[in-house]
C-alpha positions in Angstrom: 33.0 9.2 82.1 33.9 5.9 83.8 37.5 5.0 83.1 38.5 1.3 82.9 42.0 1.5 84.4 42.5 -2.2 84.3 42.0 -2.3 80.5 44.2 0.8 80.1 47.0 -0.8 82.0 46.8 -3.9 79.8 46.8 -1.8 76.6 49.8 0.2 77.8 52.0 -2.9 78.1 54.8 -3.0 75.5 54.2 0.6 74.4 57.0 3.2 74.2 57.4 6.0 76.7 56.0 8.5 74.1 53.0 6.3 73.3 52.2 5.9 77.0 52.6 9.6 77.6 49.9 10.2 74.9 47.6 7.6 76.5 48.1 9.2 80.0 47.4 12.6 78.5 44.0 11.4 77.3 43.2 9.8 80.7 44.2 13.1 82.5 42.1 15.1 80.0 45.0 17.3 78.8 44.4 16.2 75.3 40.9 15.8 73.7 39.6 12.6 72.1 40.1 14.2 68.7 43.7 15.2 69.5 44.4 11.7 70.8 43.1 10.1 67.6 45.2 12.4 65.5 48.5 12.0 67.4 47.9 8.3 68.0 47.6 7.8 64.3 50.9 9.6 63.8 52.7 7.3 66.3 51.3 4.3 64.4 48.4 3.2 66.6 46.0 1.0 64.6 42.3 2.0 64.4 41.2 -0.9 66.6 43.8 0.1 69.3 42.7 3.7 69.2 39.1 2.6 69.6 40.0 0.4 72.5 41.8 3.1 74.4 39.1 5.7 73.8 36.4 3.2 74.9 38.4 2.4 78.1 38.6 6.1 78.9 34.8 6.3 78.5 34.1 7.6 75.0 31.5 5.9 73.0 32.3 4.7 69.5 30.2 4.2 66.4 30.9 3.0 62.9 29.1 4.5 59.9 27.8 1.9 57.5 29.7 1.5 54.3 27.7 1.6 51.1 29.1 0.0 48.1 29.0 2.0 44.9 27.3 0.4 41.9 29.8 -0.7 39.3 30.2 0.7 35.9 29.8 4.0 34.1 32.1 7.0 33.4 33.0 9.8 35.7 33.5 13.1 33.8 35.8 15.6 35.5 36.6 19.2 34.7 39.8 20.7 36.1 42.4 23.5 35.5 45.0 22.5 33.0 48.2 21.2 34.6 50.9 23.8 34.6 53.7 21.4 33.6 54.4 17.8 32.6 53.1 15.1 34.9 56.4 14.3 36.7 56.0 13.0 40.2 59.4 14.5 41.2 58.7 18.0 40.0 54.9 18.4 40.0 53.8 21.4 42.0 50.3 22.5 40.8 46.8 21.5 41.5 45.9 20.4 38.0 48.8 18.0 37.9 48.0 16.6 41.4 44.5 15.7 40.4 45.8 13.8 37.4 48.5 12.0 39.4 46.0 11.0 42.1 44.2 8.7 39.6 47.1 6.4 39.1 49.7 6.8 41.9 49.6 6.5 45.7 51.6 7.5 48.8 52.5 5.4 51.8 50.0 7.3 54.0 46.7 9.2 53.7 46.4 12.6 55.4 42.6 12.5 56.2 40.1 15.3 56.5 40.2 15.1 60.3 44.0 15.6 60.3 44.7 12.0 61.2 47.1 9.8 59.1 45.7 6.5 57.8 47.3 3.6 56.0 47.6 3.5 52.2 50.6 1.6 50.7 52.0 1.3 54.2 49.8 -0.8 56.6 51.7 0.3 59.8 54.6 2.3 61.1 56.5 3.2 64.3 59.3 5.4 65.5 62.4 5.0 67.7 62.5 6.8 71.1 63.7 10.2 69.7 61.9 10.4 66.4 65.0 10.0 64.2 64.2 6.6 62.7 60.8 5.6 61.4 60.0 2.1 60.2 57.2 1.4 57.7 55.7 -1.9 56.9 54.3 -2.2 53.3 51.2 -4.0 52.1 52.1 -7.4 50.6 49.4 -7.6 47.9 50.1 -4.5 45.9 51.0 -4.5 42.2 52.0 -1.8 39.8 49.9 -1.3 36.6 52.4 -3.4 34.6 51.9 -6.4 36.9 55.1 -6.1 39.0 54.8 -6.3 42.8 55.5 -3.3 44.9 58.6 -3.9 47.0 60.8 -1.9 49.4 63.2 -1.3 46.5 60.6 0.9 44.8 60.1 2.9 48.0 63.8 3.4 48.5 64.3 4.5 44.9 61.3 6.8 45.1 62.6 8.7 48.1 66.2 8.8 46.9 64.9 10.6 43.8 62.8 13.0 45.9 65.7 13.8 48.3 68.3 14.3 45.7 69.1 18.0 45.1 70.4 17.1 41.6 66.9 15.9 40.5 65.2 19.3 40.8 62.7 17.7 43.3 59.8 19.8 44.5 59.7 17.6 47.5 62.9 19.2 48.8 60.5 21.7 50.3 59.7 18.9 52.7 62.9 16.8 52.8 65.6 19.5 52.9 67.2 19.1 56.4 64.9 16.2 57.1 65.7 13.3 54.8 68.8 12.9 52.6 69.4 10.7 49.6 70.5 7.3 51.1 68.4 7.9 54.2 65.7 5.5 53.1 66.8 1.9 53.6 65.4 -1.5 52.7 65.1 -3.9 55.7 63.4 -6.7 53.8 61.0 -6.8 50.7 58.2 -5.2 52.7 59.9 -3.1 55.3 61.7 0.2 55.0 63.4 2.5 57.5 63.7 6.3 57.2 66.9 7.5 58.9 66.3 11.2 59.3 68.7 14.1 59.3 66.9 15.5 62.3 64.2 14.4 64.7 60.6 14.7 63.5 57.5 13.9 65.6 55.2 14.2 62.6 57.2 12.4 59.9 54.3 10.2 58.6 52.8 13.4 57.1 55.9 13.8 55.1 55.2 10.6 53.2 51.5 11.1 53.0 49.2 12.8 50.5 50.2 16.1 52.1 53.5 15.6 50.2 51.9 15.1 46.8 55.3 14.3 45.2 55.8 11.3 47.5 53.8 8.8 45.3 55.5 5.4 45.0 56.6 4.6 41.4 58.7 1.7 40.1 62.4 1.8 40.9 63.3 1.9 37.2 60.9 4.7 36.2 62.5 7.2 33.9 62.0 11.0 33.5 59.2 10.5 30.9 56.6 9.4 33.4 53.8 11.2 31.6 53.7 8.6 28.8 53.0 5.6 31.0 51.9 6.9 34.4 52.7 3.5 36.0 51.5 3.4 39.6 49.5 1.4 42.1 46.3 3.4 41.9 42.7 2.2 41.2 42.9 3.5 37.6 45.3 3.0 34.7 46.2 5.5 32.1 44.3 5.1 28.8 45.3 8.3 27.1 46.9 11.6 28.0 46.9 14.7 25.8 48.8 17.7 27.2 46.6 20.9 27.5 43.5 18.9 26.5 42.7 16.0 28.8 43.2 12.5 30.0 41.3 9.2 30.3 41.7 6.3 32.7 40.3 2.8 33.0 39.6 0.6 36.0 42.6 -1.3 37.4 41.3 -4.8 37.8 44.2 -5.8 40.1 43.9 -2.9 42.5 44.9 -4.0 46.0 41.8 -2.5 47.6 39.5 -4.1 45.1 38.3 -2.9 41.7 37.0 0.6 41.4 33.3 1.3 40.8 33.6 3.4 37.6 34.7 1.8 34.4 36.4 5.0 33.3 37.4 8.4 34.3 37.5 11.2 31.7 39.2 14.5 32.6 38.9 17.6 30.5 41.4 20.5 31.1 40.3 24.2 31.1 42.3 27.4 31.2 39.8 29.1 33.6 37.0 28.3 35.9 34.1 29.9 34.1 34.1 27.4 31.2 34.1 24.6 33.7 31.1 26.1 35.5 29.2 26.4 32.2 30.1 22.8 31.3 28.5 21.6 34.5 25.4 23.8 34.0 25.1 22.2 30.6 25.3 18.7 32.0 28.7 18.0 30.3 30.6 17.1 33.4 29.9 15.3 36.7 32.6 16.8 38.9 34.6 20.0 39.0 37.7 19.4 41.2 37.8 22.9 42.7 35.7 26.0 42.2 36.5 29.5 43.5 34.0 31.1 45.8 33.2 34.3 43.8 33.1 32.7 40.3 31.3 29.7 41.7 28.3 31.6 43.2 26.0 30.3 40.5 26.9 26.7 41.4 26.8 27.3 45.2 23.1 28.3 44.8 22.2 25.8 42.2 19.7 23.0 43.4 21.1 20.7 40.7 24.6 20.8 42.1 26.0 19.5 45.3 29.0 21.2 46.9 31.6 19.2 48.9 33.2 21.8 51.3 36.4 20.4 52.7 37.7 22.5 55.6 41.4 23.0 55.1 44.6 24.9 56.1 45.1 26.0 52.5 45.8 29.7 52.3 47.1 32.5 50.2 50.3 34.0 51.6 51.2 37.7 51.1 54.9 37.9 51.3 57.0 41.1 51.7 60.7 40.9 51.0 62.4 41.7 54.2 65.7 42.6 52.5 64.4 45.4 50.3 62.7 48.8 51.0 60.1 49.6 52.0 59.6 46.2 53.6 63.0 46.0 55.2 61.5 47.7 58.2 59.2 45.4 60.1 57.1 48.3 61.3 56.0 48.9 57.7 55.1 45.2 57.3 53.1 45.3 60.6 51.4 48.5 59.5 50.2 46.8 56.3 48.9 43.9 58.3 46.9 46.3 60.5 45.1 47.7 57.4 43.3 44.4 56.8 39.8 43.8 58.1 40.0 40.0 58.3 36.4 39.2 59.3 35.2 41.4 56.4 37.5 39.6 54.0 36.3 36.2 55.1 32.7 37.3 54.8 32.9 39.2 51.6 35.7 37.7 49.5 35.4 34.1 50.8 31.6 34.1 51.6 32.3 32.7 55.0 34.0 29.6 53.5 37.2 30.3 55.3 38.6 30.8 58.9 40.5 33.9 60.0 44.3 33.6 60.1 46.7 35.4 62.5 49.8 35.9 60.4 51.4 32.5 61.1 51.0 29.0 59.7 49.2 28.0 62.8 45.6 27.7 61.7 43.1 27.4 64.6 42.3 23.8 63.5 45.8 22.6 64.4 45.9 21.0 67.9 49.3 22.5 68.6 48.1 26.1 67.9 48.2 28.4 71.0 44.7 30.0 70.8 45.6 32.4 73.6 47.8 34.5 71.3 45.8 37.7 70.6 44.2 37.9 67.2 45.5 40.7 65.0 42.7 43.1 64.1 42.4 46.2 61.9 43.8 49.3 63.6 44.6 52.2 61.3 45.6 54.5 64.2 48.4 52.0 65.2 49.3 51.5 61.6 49.8 55.2 61.0 51.9 55.4 64.2 54.1 52.6 62.9 54.6 54.3 59.5 55.5 57.5 61.2 58.0 55.7 63.5 59.5 54.1 60.4 60.0 57.5 58.7 57.3 56.8 56.2 54.4 59.0 57.3 54.0 60.0 53.7 53.3 56.4 52.6 55.1 54.0 50.3 55.0 52.6 46.8 55.3 49.0 45.8 54.4 46.5 43.1 52.4 43.4 44.1 53.1 40.4 41.7 50.8 37.4 41.8 49.2 34.5 40.0 45.8 34.3 38.3 44.3 31.7 40.5 41.1 31.4 42.5 40.3 34.6 44.5 43.9 35.9 44.4 43.3 38.7 41.9 40.4 40.0 43.9 42.4 39.7 47.1 45.2 41.8 45.6 42.7 44.6 44.9 41.5 44.4 48.5 45.0 44.9 49.8 45.7 47.7 47.2 42.6 49.6 48.5 43.3 48.8 52.2 46.8 50.3 52.3 45.5 53.6 50.9 44.5 54.5 54.4 48.2 54.7 55.4 49.3 56.4 52.2 50.3 53.2 50.4 50.3 52.9 46.6 50.4 49.4 45.2 50.5 48.5 41.6 49.3 45.0 40.7 50.9 42.6 38.3 48.9 39.5 37.7 50.6 36.6 35.8 49.6 33.2 34.5 50.4 30.5 37.0 53.3 29.0 35.0 54.9 32.4 34.4 54.5 33.4 38.0 56.3 30.3 39.4 58.9 30.3 36.6 61.6 27.8 37.3 60.7 27.9 41.1 64.3 28.8 42.0 65.8 32.1 43.2 66.7 34.4 40.3 64.4 32.6 37.9 61.0 33.0 39.5 58.8 36.1 39.9 57.3 34.2 42.9 60.6 34.0 44.7 62.1 37.3 43.4 59.3 39.9 43.5 59.3 42.5 46.3 55.7 41.7 47.3 53.5 38.8 46.1 50.5 36.5 46.8 51.0 32.8 46.5 48.5 29.9 47.0 49.6 27.2 49.4 47.7 23.9 49.6 46.4 22.2 52.7 48.7 20.4 55.1 47.8 18.1 58.0 50.5 19.6 60.1 52.2 23.1 59.8 55.7 21.7 59.4 56.3 22.4 55.7 54.8 25.9 55.9 56.8 26.7 59.0 60.0 25.7 57.1 60.0 26.1 53.4 58.7 29.7 53.2 60.1 31.0 56.4 63.3 29.4 57.7 66.6 31.1 56.5 67.5 28.3 54.1 63.9 27.7 53.0 63.4 26.7 49.4 60.2 28.8 49.2 61.4 31.8 51.2 59.9 34.5 49.0 60.1 37.0 51.9 63.8 36.4 52.1 63.3 36.2 55.9 66.3 35.3 57.9 66.0 35.0 61.7 68.1 32.5 63.7 65.7 32.6 66.7 62.9 31.6 64.4 64.9 28.8 62.8 65.7 27.3 66.2 62.1 27.5 67.4 61.0 25.6 64.3 63.6 23.0 64.8 62.4 22.4 68.4 58.7 22.3 67.3 59.4 19.8 64.5 61.4 17.5 66.8 58.8 17.4 69.6 57.0 14.1 70.0 54.3 15.2 72.4 51.6 17.7 72.0 52.5 19.8 75.1 56.0 20.5 73.8 54.7 21.4 70.4 52.2 23.9 71.9 55.0 25.5 73.9 57.1 26.0 70.8 54.1 27.1 68.7 53.2 29.9 71.1 56.7 31.4 70.8 56.6 31.0 67.0 53.2 32.7 66.7 54.4 35.6 68.9 57.6 36.1 66.9 55.9 36.1 63.6 53.3 38.7 64.7 56.3 40.9 65.7 58.2 40.3 62.5 55.4 39.9 60.0 57.3 38.7 56.9 54.1 37.1 55.6 50.4 37.7 56.0 48.2 34.7 56.7 44.8 36.4 56.5 42.6 33.3 56.1 42.6 29.6 55.6 40.0 28.6 53.0 37.7 25.7 52.4 38.3 23.5 49.4 35.1 23.5 47.3 34.3 20.7 44.9 31.2 20.7 42.7 29.3 17.5 41.7 26.2 17.0 39.6 23.2 16.2 41.7 23.1 12.4 42.4 26.8 11.9 42.0 28.1 10.0 45.0 31.4 8.7 46.4 33.6 11.6 45.2 36.4 12.1 47.7 38.5 15.2 47.2 41.3 16.3 49.4 42.2 19.9 50.1 45.5 19.2 48.3 43.6 18.7 45.0 43.7 14.9 45.0 40.4 13.5 43.6 39.7 10.0 44.7 37.0 8.4 42.5 37.3 4.7 43.4 33.9 4.7 45.0 32.3 7.3 42.8 29.0 6.7 40.9 26.6 8.8 38.8 
C-alpha cells in the first residue's frame, strides 16, 4: 500500500499524544485497519476523519447505499416477558431491554463491529490520562413530551445510575469508575464525566452496552413504566405488564420519523409459543431464539435469521470460598472435563466461538491469542483431583436459570464431571427467582455454590472483567478475591493504547486459567428471527431491537 505521509502529517496536527500514537500504530502496521477504526471511534475520531486516515495509509473505502424503508404498517414482535418493571435504573433482563429500546436512547451506540458511534452525543474526547471525558450533545433532540434534551437531563440520569441508594443495576459498570456528582454540566449541550479512575474505553460505559444508561428527563420519577418518556423513534401507546406493549411513531424524532406506524410487542413465558406464532404468521419478528428450540425456524425457508456475532456467554461460577471449590485444583479439573469444540458444535450448532475461561473473547483486539487454549484432558483432571485429596470425586448442586440453552448446558456439565467422580444435582429456576433481589444474601445467583448465569454482549470486556471477578464486584457470584487480579484489571482499564491493553490482557488470561473461578466455555451468536420479506430490523446482542427502518 502507498502511504501518503504528507496528508497524514496534516491530519496529525492538533491531535493529542494518544491519538497520534494510534495513527502511528496504523502506519507501522502494529494495529489493523479494523482495530484502528474501533479504537479511533473510542477516542472520538469522526467517521470522515477515520476514513481520511485509512485512505492516506492506503486502504480503499466504500460506502454501501442506504435504502429508505417504505413508510407505514405495523411491526409485530414476540419476546420473552420482562422479568420486572420497566425501570431504566434497575432493569437487568433481556425482555425489559427490548421494550426500553423502543422509547429511550443512550449517548453512544456500541455497533456490531465493536466500534462506538454517535447517538444522543454527536462527539466526545478525553484528557491526556483518560480521567475526564467531554461529550457534546445533539442540539435538535426532544423528549416525547416536547421538552428539549439538555445537559441537565444527562447529569440527572447519571447521578441516579451512580447513586448506591437508588439500587442501580448500572453500578456493575460505574462502581469505582463514576460517582454521583461526577457528571457535570458545562453548558446546555456539553457534559463532562470526571471519573474515579482512568478509563481508556469509557464511551462504552455510556453506550448501548450499558443498557441502563438511557437518557430520561431530569424530573423522571420511579414510576417510569406508566409514561416511558424518552427520545426514541417510538412513543408508548399502551403497556400491560405480563401481556404486551404497543408504540406509535414519534413524529419529532431527531433522526427523522420512523418507517413503521406502530410496533406491537407480545410477551411470552417461553420460546416455543413464539416459534409457533411465527410459523402461524402471527408475528414478524422474534427478538431472540435459542439454537436448540429454534431448529425449526433455522431450517424454515419462510424465515430469515439475523445472526449477530457477540461476546454474550453463559458463565459457570464456582464459589471459591466453600468446599469443594475452595481448592483451585478442583475447579481446574472440572474445566478440563469439558469438550469445548463438541459443545459449540452440538449444543450451539456452530453458532458460537470457543472460550478460554476468561472474558477475553477472540474477537476483542486486546485478547492475547498466544495464550494456550484449554482442552479436555481427563488424565490431568484426575491427577488434579488426587492432588486435592478428592480422588473419590465430589458432590455439588448446580443452580441456574431457565433461559436459552442453559438447562441443556447444565446437563452436559453434569455428565462431563462423572469422568472424575463428580456428582452434580441440578436446580433450575425461573429467571426472576434465580436473580432474586440481585444482592448478596438475597439472590440464588449470587449465593449458590455453583451456578450458570447468562451475560449479555459487551463491546469491551471491562464490565465482565470487573463486576463478576474483582474482589468488590457487584456480580461476584464466585466470591473470588485476588489482589493481583484486581490490580491487573485496574491497569487494563486505565490503558489508553492497544499495546498496553494487550500486555495486561495476557497476564489476566494466564491468571484466570490458573485460578479458574469461572468457566467461559463459549461466546454465542445472538439469533433474531424475521418473517421472510421483513427488512430493516436491527437487533443488538444486548437485546435491543431497533425498528426505525423496519418494513414488512
